[in-house]
Residue frames relative to the residue before (quaternion, step in Angstrom):
aa qw qx qy qz dx dy dz
M 1.0000 0.0000 0.0000 0.0000 0.00 0.00 0.00
N 0.3925 -0.7150 0.5372 0.2147 3.55 -1.12 0.75
L 0.3872 -0.7555 0.4815 0.2179 3.59 -0.53 1.18
Q 0.6092 0.5552 -0.3629 0.4348 3.59 1.07 -0.59
R 0.6696 0.4757 -0.3093 0.4793 3.59 0.96 -0.78
I 0.6119 0.5282 -0.3520 0.4720 3.59 1.08 -0.65
A 0.6747 0.5031 -0.2918 0.4545 3.58 0.92 -0.94
A 0.5641 0.6149 -0.3873 0.3920 3.59 1.15 -0.49
M 0.6175 0.5671 -0.3513 0.4169 3.59 1.08 -0.64
P 0.7118 0.3997 -0.2834 0.5033 3.66 0.70 -0.88
L 0.5975 0.5524 -0.3739 0.4450 3.63 1.11 -0.55
R 0.6156 0.5340 -0.3375 0.4711 3.57 1.03 -0.78
Q 0.6614 0.4984 -0.3074 0.4686 3.60 0.95 -0.89
L 0.6169 0.5499 -0.3470 0.4434 3.58 1.01 -0.76
Y 0.6507 0.5015 -0.3167 0.4742 3.60 0.96 -0.82
L 0.6421 0.5200 -0.3274 0.4583 3.59 1.01 -0.77
Y 0.6772 0.4851 -0.2931 0.4693 3.58 0.93 -0.90
R 0.6367 0.5563 -0.3332 0.4173 3.57 1.00 -0.83
G 0.7615 0.3842 -0.1992 0.4825 3.57 1.04 -0.71
S 0.7661 0.3284 -0.1731 0.5246 3.60 1.20 0.01
A 0.3156 -0.7532 0.5516 0.1696 3.57 -0.51 1.21
A 0.5942 0.5884 -0.3600 0.4137 3.58 1.14 -0.63
R 0.6722 0.4586 -0.2958 0.5003 3.58 1.19 -0.47
V 0.6630 0.5260 -0.3101 0.4332 3.57 1.05 -0.71
V 0.6470 0.5685 -0.3306 0.3859 3.59 0.84 -0.96
P 0.6746 0.4968 -0.3307 0.4344 3.67 0.82 -0.79
L 0.5243 0.6389 -0.4228 0.3718 3.62 1.17 -0.34
F 0.8223 0.1830 -0.0832 0.5323 3.58 1.03 -0.70
A 0.5433 0.6582 -0.4034 0.3300 3.62 1.16 -0.43
W 0.7374 0.4331 -0.2533 0.4522 3.59 0.70 -1.08
V 0.6443 0.5036 -0.3418 0.4631 3.60 0.99 -0.69
T 0.6108 0.5381 -0.3498 0.4637 3.59 1.09 -0.64
I 0.6448 0.5153 -0.3162 0.4677 3.57 0.97 -0.87
D 0.6436 0.5235 -0.3189 0.4584 3.59 0.95 -0.86
M 0.6790 0.4968 -0.2972 0.4515 3.57 0.88 -0.94
V 0.6601 0.4973 -0.3128 0.4680 3.58 0.96 -0.82
L 0.6640 0.5135 -0.3076 0.4481 3.59 0.86 -0.96
W 0.7377 0.4034 -0.2324 0.4889 3.57 0.75 -1.05
G 0.5800 0.5814 -0.3779 0.4275 3.58 1.12 -0.50
F 0.6852 0.4540 -0.2851 0.4931 3.57 0.91 -0.88
M 0.6216 0.5368 -0.3501 0.4506 3.59 1.07 -0.65
T 0.6719 0.4771 -0.3064 0.4765 3.59 0.90 -0.84
R 0.6157 0.5356 -0.3485 0.4611 3.59 1.06 -0.67
F 0.6502 0.5099 -0.3088 0.4710 3.58 1.02 -0.82
L 0.6635 0.4970 -0.3088 0.4663 3.59 0.91 -0.90
G 0.6422 0.5293 -0.3215 0.4517 3.55 1.03 -0.76
S 0.6541 0.5101 -0.3179 0.4592 3.58 1.08 -0.66
L 0.6722 0.4842 -0.2965 0.4751 3.60 1.19 -0.52
A 0.6500 0.5547 -0.3248 0.4053 3.58 1.03 -0.72
H 0.2143 -0.7648 0.5978 0.1092 3.52 -1.13 0.78
T 0.5624 0.5662 -0.3960 0.4542 3.54 1.22 0.49
S 0.5921 -0.5762 0.4245 0.3703 3.54 -1.27 0.00
Y 0.3651 0.7445 -0.4911 0.2669 3.58 1.25 0.18
R 0.2954 -0.7793 0.5353 0.1374 3.57 -0.82 1.03
F 0.2458 -0.8249 0.4955 0.1167 3.53 -0.08 1.33
V 0.6456 0.5564 -0.3480 0.3905 3.60 0.90 -0.85
P 0.7426 0.3731 -0.2687 0.4869 3.66 0.65 -0.91
A 0.6673 0.5149 -0.3140 0.4370 3.61 1.07 -0.66
L 0.7881 0.3248 -0.1658 0.4960 3.58 0.77 -1.03
L 0.6972 0.4439 -0.2863 0.4846 3.59 0.78 -0.95
G 0.6175 0.5344 -0.3401 0.4663 3.59 1.08 -0.68
A 0.6308 0.5298 -0.3310 0.4603 3.58 1.03 -0.78
V 0.6382 0.5195 -0.3236 0.4670 3.57 0.98 -0.86
L 0.6539 0.5243 -0.3087 0.4497 3.57 0.94 -0.91
F 0.6886 0.4807 -0.2870 0.4608 3.57 0.85 -0.97
W 0.6626 0.5021 -0.3106 0.4608 3.59 0.96 -0.86
D 0.6387 0.5110 -0.3265 0.4737 3.58 0.99 -0.79
F 0.6169 0.5445 -0.3452 0.4515 3.57 1.03 -0.74
M 0.6688 0.4888 -0.3080 0.4678 3.59 0.86 -0.92
T 0.6370 0.5270 -0.3218 0.4614 3.57 1.03 -0.81
R 0.6559 0.5097 -0.3086 0.4634 3.58 1.01 -0.83
V 0.6044 0.5400 -0.3602 0.4619 3.59 1.06 -0.64
M 0.6619 0.4974 -0.3021 0.4724 3.57 0.89 -0.92
Q 0.7050 0.4628 -0.2696 0.4650 3.57 0.85 -0.95
G 0.5702 0.5780 -0.3849 0.4389 3.57 1.17 -0.46
V 0.6525 0.4917 -0.3019 0.4913 3.57 1.06 -0.77
T 0.7227 0.4619 -0.2644 0.4409 3.57 0.74 -1.06
T 0.6553 0.5203 -0.3294 0.4375 3.60 0.95 -0.80
A 0.6298 0.5202 -0.3361 0.4688 3.59 0.99 -0.78
F 0.6454 0.4976 -0.3105 0.4893 3.59 1.07 -0.73
F 0.6704 0.5112 -0.3030 0.4443 3.59 0.94 -0.91
E 0.5472 0.5987 -0.4081 0.4189 3.59 1.14 -0.50
D 0.6647 0.4767 -0.2979 0.4921 3.59 1.04 -0.75
V 0.6409 0.5227 -0.3241 0.4593 3.57 1.06 -0.73
W 0.6970 0.4870 -0.2784 0.4467 3.56 0.79 -1.04
S 0.7333 0.4066 -0.2311 0.4936 3.61 1.02 -0.75
R 0.4042 -0.7215 0.4575 0.3268 3.59 1.34 0.05
N 0.4345 0.7258 -0.4194 0.3294 3.54 1.12 0.75
F 0.4223 0.7538 -0.4451 0.2354 3.58 1.24 -0.20
L 0.6789 0.4820 -0.2976 0.4671 3.58 0.86 -0.91
N 0.6225 0.5533 -0.3422 0.4351 3.59 1.03 -0.73
V 0.6070 0.5649 -0.3549 0.4318 3.57 1.04 -0.77
F 0.7576 0.3849 -0.2104 0.4833 3.56 0.85 -0.95
A 0.5046 0.5812 -0.4473 0.4556 3.55 1.29 0.31
T 0.5894 0.5361 -0.3555 0.4887 3.58 1.32 -0.20
P 0.6644 -0.5184 0.3452 0.4131 3.64 -1.21 0.11
I 0.4374 0.7162 -0.4665 0.2795 3.62 1.20 -0.13
T 0.2977 -0.7458 0.5707 0.1716 3.57 -1.02 0.82
M 0.6823 -0.4972 0.3386 0.4155 3.55 -1.26 0.31
P 0.6539 0.4881 -0.3445 0.4643 3.68 0.86 -0.77
E 0.6431 0.5119 -0.3261 0.4670 3.59 1.03 -0.72
Y 0.6314 0.5323 -0.3304 0.4570 3.57 1.02 -0.77
I 0.6675 0.4863 -0.2974 0.4791 3.57 0.90 -0.92
S 0.6401 0.5212 -0.3247 0.4618 3.59 0.97 -0.83
G 0.6410 0.5220 -0.3193 0.4633 3.57 1.05 -0.77
L 0.6380 0.5166 -0.3236 0.4704 3.57 1.01 -0.80
L 0.6656 0.4970 -0.3057 0.4654 3.58 0.95 -0.86
S 0.6290 0.5223 -0.3376 0.4664 3.59 1.05 -0.71
T 0.6362 0.5186 -0.3193 0.4736 3.57 1.01 -0.80
S 0.6490 0.5208 -0.3106 0.4595 3.56 0.98 -0.89
L 0.6253 0.5420 -0.3383 0.4482 3.57 0.98 -0.82
A 0.6808 0.4988 -0.2945 0.4484 3.57 0.87 -0.94
T 0.7141 0.4548 -0.2714 0.4578 3.60 0.80 -0.99
S 0.6627 0.5037 -0.3162 0.4551 3.60 0.99 -0.77
L 0.6180 0.5331 -0.3497 0.4600 3.60 1.09 -0.60
V 0.5972 0.5404 -0.3603 0.4706 3.58 1.12 -0.63
G 0.6746 0.4914 -0.2881 0.4696 3.57 0.88 -0.94
L 0.6432 0.5253 -0.3197 0.4563 3.57 1.01 -0.84
A 0.6473 0.5226 -0.3227 0.4513 3.59 0.95 -0.83
V 0.6504 0.5054 -0.3136 0.4725 3.58 1.00 -0.82
M 0.6608 0.5084 -0.3109 0.4562 3.59 0.90 -0.89
I 0.6472 0.5161 -0.3195 0.4613 3.58 0.94 -0.87
A 0.6562 0.5194 -0.3137 0.4486 3.57 0.95 -0.90
V 0.6877 0.4724 -0.2897 0.4690 3.59 0.86 -0.94
A 0.6823 0.4944 -0.2974 0.4490 3.59 0.86 -0.95
T 0.6896 0.4783 -0.2800 0.4662 3.58 1.02 -0.77
L 0.7443 0.4270 -0.2327 0.4578 3.58 0.74 -1.05
A 0.7558 0.4028 -0.2180 0.4680 3.58 0.91 -0.88
F 0.8324 0.2116 -0.0726 0.5070 3.59 0.97 -0.81
G 0.5069 -0.7154 0.3883 0.2835 3.57 1.25 0.28
L 0.2796 0.7599 -0.5411 0.2274 3.59 1.04 0.63
N 0.1581 -0.7973 0.5805 0.0480 3.56 -0.67 1.15
F 0.3023 -0.7955 0.4990 0.1638 3.56 -0.40 1.22
A 0.4887 0.6362 -0.4386 0.4050 3.57 1.27 -0.06
S 0.5135 0.6526 -0.4085 0.3788 3.59 1.25 -0.36
Y 0.7112 0.4517 -0.2540 0.4750 3.57 1.11 -0.67
G 0.3289 -0.7844 0.4761 0.2233 3.56 1.27 -0.23
A 0.8135 -0.2480 0.2001 0.4864 3.53 -1.18 -0.67
M 0.5669 0.6169 -0.3851 0.3870 3.61 1.22 -0.30
L 0.4723 0.6970 -0.4417 0.3098 3.60 1.21 -0.33
V 0.6779 0.5149 -0.3008 0.4300 3.60 0.84 -0.96
P 0.7077 0.4232 -0.3039 0.4772 3.67 0.72 -0.85
F 0.5836 0.5644 -0.3829 0.4407 3.62 1.07 -0.60
V 0.6918 0.4707 -0.2780 0.4718 3.57 0.82 -1.02
L 0.6471 0.5336 -0.3248 0.4370 3.59 0.96 -0.82
V 0.6413 0.5138 -0.3281 0.4658 3.61 0.94 -0.83
L 0.6730 0.4897 -0.3001 0.4660 3.58 0.92 -0.89
F 0.6229 0.5317 -0.3397 0.4626 3.58 1.05 -0.70
L 0.6623 0.4966 -0.3055 0.4705 3.59 0.90 -0.89
N 0.6627 0.5006 -0.3098 0.4628 3.57 0.95 -0.85
G 0.6381 0.5232 -0.3269 0.4607 3.58 1.01 -0.76
M 0.6266 0.5258 -0.3355 0.4673 3.58 1.04 -0.74
A 0.6514 0.5177 -0.3183 0.4543 3.58 0.94 -0.89
L 0.6587 0.5004 -0.3093 0.4691 3.58 0.94 -0.86
G 0.6507 0.5311 -0.3197 0.4386 3.58 0.98 -0.82
V 0.6755 0.4827 -0.2977 0.4712 3.58 0.88 -0.90
A 0.6445 0.5077 -0.3249 0.4703 3.59 0.98 -0.81
A 0.6470 0.5353 -0.3212 0.4378 3.58 1.00 -0.82
I 0.6914 0.4543 -0.3056 0.4715 3.61 0.87 -0.83
A 0.5674 0.5652 -0.3901 0.4543 3.59 1.18 -0.41
I 0.6225 0.5393 -0.3339 0.4584 3.58 1.05 -0.78
V 0.6928 0.4696 -0.2802 0.4701 3.56 0.87 -0.97
L 0.6345 0.5300 -0.3360 0.4512 3.59 0.98 -0.76
R 0.6914 0.4803 -0.2831 0.4595 3.57 1.00 -0.78
F 0.8187 0.2911 -0.1214 0.4799 3.59 0.81 -0.98
G 0.6173 -0.5952 0.3345 0.3909 3.58 1.24 0.09
P 0.7309 -0.4618 0.2863 0.4129 3.58 -1.27 0.33
A 0.6074 0.5698 -0.3683 0.4133 3.60 1.05 -0.63
A 0.6131 0.5726 -0.3410 0.4243 3.60 1.20 -0.49
E 0.4049 0.7155 -0.4745 0.3146 3.58 1.26 0.02
W 0.6377 0.5430 -0.3334 0.4328 3.59 1.11 -0.57
F 0.5534 0.5520 -0.4076 0.4722 3.58 1.28 -0.01
V 0.6491 0.5721 -0.3050 0.3980 3.56 1.17 -0.61
W 0.6847 0.5360 -0.3147 0.3806 3.58 0.73 -1.03
P 0.7135 0.4527 -0.3027 0.4408 3.70 0.89 -0.67
I 0.4117 0.7516 -0.4624 0.2275 3.63 1.19 -0.21
P 0.6782 0.4750 -0.3319 0.4519 3.68 0.74 -0.83
A 0.6505 0.5151 -0.3227 0.4553 3.59 0.99 -0.80
L 0.6570 0.5094 -0.3126 0.4595 3.59 1.04 -0.73
L 0.7020 0.4622 -0.2644 0.4730 3.58 1.08 -0.71
A 0.5345 0.6840 -0.3935 0.3028 3.60 1.11 -0.65
P 0.6609 0.4988 -0.3520 0.4366 3.68 0.83 -0.76
F 0.7043 0.4479 -0.2633 0.4838 3.60 1.07 -0.71
A 0.6303 0.5511 -0.3333 0.4335 3.59 1.19 -0.45
C 0.3223 -0.7810 0.4831 0.2298 3.60 1.31 -0.14
V 0.1206 0.8357 -0.5244 0.1096 3.55 0.93 0.91
Y 0.8276 0.2636 -0.0888 0.4875 3.58 0.82 -1.01
Y 0.7802 0.2169 -0.1169 0.5750 3.59 1.25 -0.12
P 0.6249 -0.5681 0.3760 0.3812 3.61 -1.19 0.47
L 0.6446 -0.5261 0.4034 0.3807 3.54 -1.27 0.48
S 0.6298 0.5689 -0.3291 0.4141 3.58 1.05 -0.78
T 0.5516 0.6189 -0.3927 0.3981 3.61 1.22 -0.32
L 0.6518 0.5439 -0.3115 0.4268 3.57 1.08 -0.71
P 0.5476 -0.5611 0.4908 0.3800 3.59 -1.23 0.41
A 0.6970 -0.5164 0.3074 0.3912 3.56 -1.17 0.62
P 0.6719 0.4840 -0.3380 0.4474 3.68 0.78 -0.82
M 0.6636 0.4948 -0.3061 0.4702 3.58 1.02 -0.76
Q 0.5904 0.5684 -0.3701 0.4374 3.59 1.13 -0.57
W 0.6279 0.5305 -0.3427 0.4549 3.58 1.01 -0.73
L 0.6556 0.4910 -0.3095 0.4831 3.57 1.00 -0.78
A 0.6331 0.5471 -0.3293 0.4375 3.57 1.01 -0.83
R 0.6642 0.5201 -0.3107 0.4381 3.59 1.01 -0.76
L 0.6131 0.5302 -0.3532 0.4671 3.57 1.28 -0.13
L 0.6637 0.4914 -0.2913 0.4829 3.58 1.29 -0.17
P 0.4668 -0.7005 0.4627 0.2780 3.64 -0.66 1.02
P 0.6398 0.5414 -0.3698 0.4011 3.67 0.88 -0.70
S 0.5875 0.5843 -0.3894 0.4023 3.61 1.04 -0.60
Y 0.6426 0.5051 -0.3230 0.4770 3.60 1.06 -0.70
V 0.6318 0.5414 -0.3324 0.4441 3.57 1.03 -0.79
F 0.7279 0.4378 -0.2590 0.4598 3.59 0.77 -0.98
E 0.5876 0.5297 -0.3686 0.4881 3.57 1.13 -0.53
G 0.6726 0.4978 -0.2889 0.4651 3.57 0.95 -0.90
M 0.6325 0.5431 -0.3288 0.4437 3.56 1.00 -0.81
R 0.6774 0.4766 -0.2980 0.4745 3.59 0.91 -0.89
A 0.6282 0.5338 -0.3386 0.4537 3.57 1.04 -0.71
V 0.6659 0.5014 -0.3014 0.4629 3.58 0.93 -0.90
V 0.6673 0.5056 -0.3028 0.4555 3.58 0.91 -0.91
S 0.6994 0.4599 -0.2632 0.4796 3.59 1.08 -0.74
G 0.5327 -0.6570 0.3917 0.3621 3.57 1.27 -0.02
H 0.5107 0.6394 -0.4207 0.3916 3.58 1.25 0.34
H 0.5694 -0.5897 0.4481 0.3567 3.55 -1.26 0.35
F 0.1966 -0.7665 0.6016 0.1088 3.54 -1.01 0.86
N 0.4264 -0.7280 0.4860 0.2280 3.54 -0.73 1.12
A 0.4060 -0.7356 0.4937 0.2242 3.57 -0.61 1.16
E 0.5747 0.5920 -0.3862 0.4125 3.61 1.13 -0.50
L 0.6241 0.5331 -0.3405 0.4586 3.57 1.10 -0.65
L 0.6377 0.5087 -0.3250 0.4785 3.57 1.04 -0.73
T 0.6171 0.5328 -0.3383 0.4699 3.58 1.06 -0.73
A 0.6373 0.5217 -0.3205 0.4679 3.57 1.01 -0.82
A 0.6339 0.5282 -0.3292 0.4592 3.58 1.03 -0.77
F 0.6433 0.5125 -0.3181 0.4715 3.59 0.98 -0.83
V 0.6592 0.5121 -0.3137 0.4525 3.59 0.88 -0.93
L 0.6582 0.5038 -0.3083 0.4668 3.58 0.93 -0.89
A 0.6646 0.5150 -0.3145 0.4407 3.59 0.88 -0.93
I 0.6701 0.4834 -0.2996 0.4769 3.58 0.90 -0.88
A 0.6335 0.5256 -0.3309 0.4615 3.59 1.00 -0.80
Y 0.6652 0.4976 -0.3089 0.4631 3.59 0.98 -0.79
I 0.6107 0.5338 -0.3569 0.4634 3.61 1.05 -0.67
L 0.6678 0.4921 -0.3014 0.4701 3.58 0.89 -0.92
A 0.6563 0.5056 -0.3101 0.4663 3.58 0.97 -0.84
A 0.6515 0.5151 -0.3161 0.4587 3.59 0.97 -0.86
Y 0.6546 0.5006 -0.3146 0.4712 3.58 0.97 -0.84
W 0.6297 0.5326 -0.3285 0.4604 3.60 1.00 -0.82
I 0.6535 0.5048 -0.3100 0.4711 3.58 0.96 -0.87
F 0.6615 0.5024 -0.3130 0.4606 3.58 0.91 -0.92
A 0.6432 0.5296 -0.3266 0.4462 3.58 0.95 -0.86
R 0.6622 0.4926 -0.3081 0.4732 3.61 0.94 -0.84
V 0.6582 0.5023 -0.3159 0.4633 3.58 0.93 -0.86
F 0.6486 0.5171 -0.3199 0.4579 3.58 0.96 -0.86
R 0.6515 0.5009 -0.3213 0.4705 3.61 0.92 -0.86
H 0.6293 0.5284 -0.3302 0.4645 3.58 1.02 -0.80
A 0.6617 0.5100 -0.3085 0.4548 3.60 0.94 -0.88
V 0.6692 0.4878 -0.2979 0.4748 3.59 1.02 -0.79
Q 0.7033 0.4897 -0.2752 0.4357 3.58 0.82 -1.01
T 0.7371 0.4011 -0.2267 0.4943 3.58 1.03 -0.72
G 0.5131 -0.6650 0.4098 0.3557 3.58 1.25 -0.15
L 0.4038 0.7307 -0.4732 0.2811 3.59 1.24 0.08
I 0.6098 0.5818 -0.3625 0.3978 3.58 1.04 -0.70
A 0.6415 0.5240 -0.3238 0.4572 3.59 1.13 -0.58
R 0.7221 0.3878 -0.2348 0.5225 3.58 1.23 -0.41
Y 0.3533 0.7964 -0.4460 0.2049 3.54 1.23 0.36
S 0.5465 0.5893 -0.4202 0.4214 3.58 1.19 0.03
A 0.5105 0.6434 -0.4243 0.3813 3.57 1.26 -0.09
E 0.6205 -0.5560 0.3974 0.3847 3.55 -1.22 0.42
T 0.7884 0.0630 -0.0366 0.6108 3.58 1.03 -0.73
V 0.2340 -0.7547 0.5982 0.1338 3.54 -1.23 0.49
S 0.0628 0.8029 -0.5892 0.0652 3.59 -0.82 0.92
């Protein structure tokens, strides 16, 4: 792969952000609103509780981590949608860029934009609500890494859906985090779910992260084997998502659908 062609993707996004406040504001506006809303909610719950349960690191931290994973996914999809909305997708592949380089460029763009959102969330949660990331100890890094990998997998799978079914299918993409949240056990333990839903939850890497986060915050031991399982699942999903995208892309090229991608729907 050519690193210069990969770097061209995030550079293109940088030029777009530099010239448009409408693109820059969403990088930090919505995450700030989430942190403020959930921050006051956790403060209220903490004032009602008469136990030693730590609502701020358990609940507000969960919101922060989940928003981070969502931003990673949206970083991939939004960079792809920029080509869709501007009818530029075919032009991109008229250049020497290859599909692996294109995907790598999207992931690089997602990394940059999601880190901006993460920095804003950390600042608001720490300064306004006293969230201490030392509560998570050394587990903070693997937790964030698993969520980042899972967000990348969701992003690549999402753009495969849109590439296959056309721009109108973008509305299948935005609800994905909301549909997964009940199974990811973001705000409550895995044991809260009915047994059939627990089986589905165990197929999602974030469920292991949030279970581990609550265990660490509560001072309990977290099984490292579960974290290993989360890593294996996340990597497997990335490979599966890339395989799906590659097949969809080949189908679009071989059938000529890619040349008609400016249409509202593709069939």
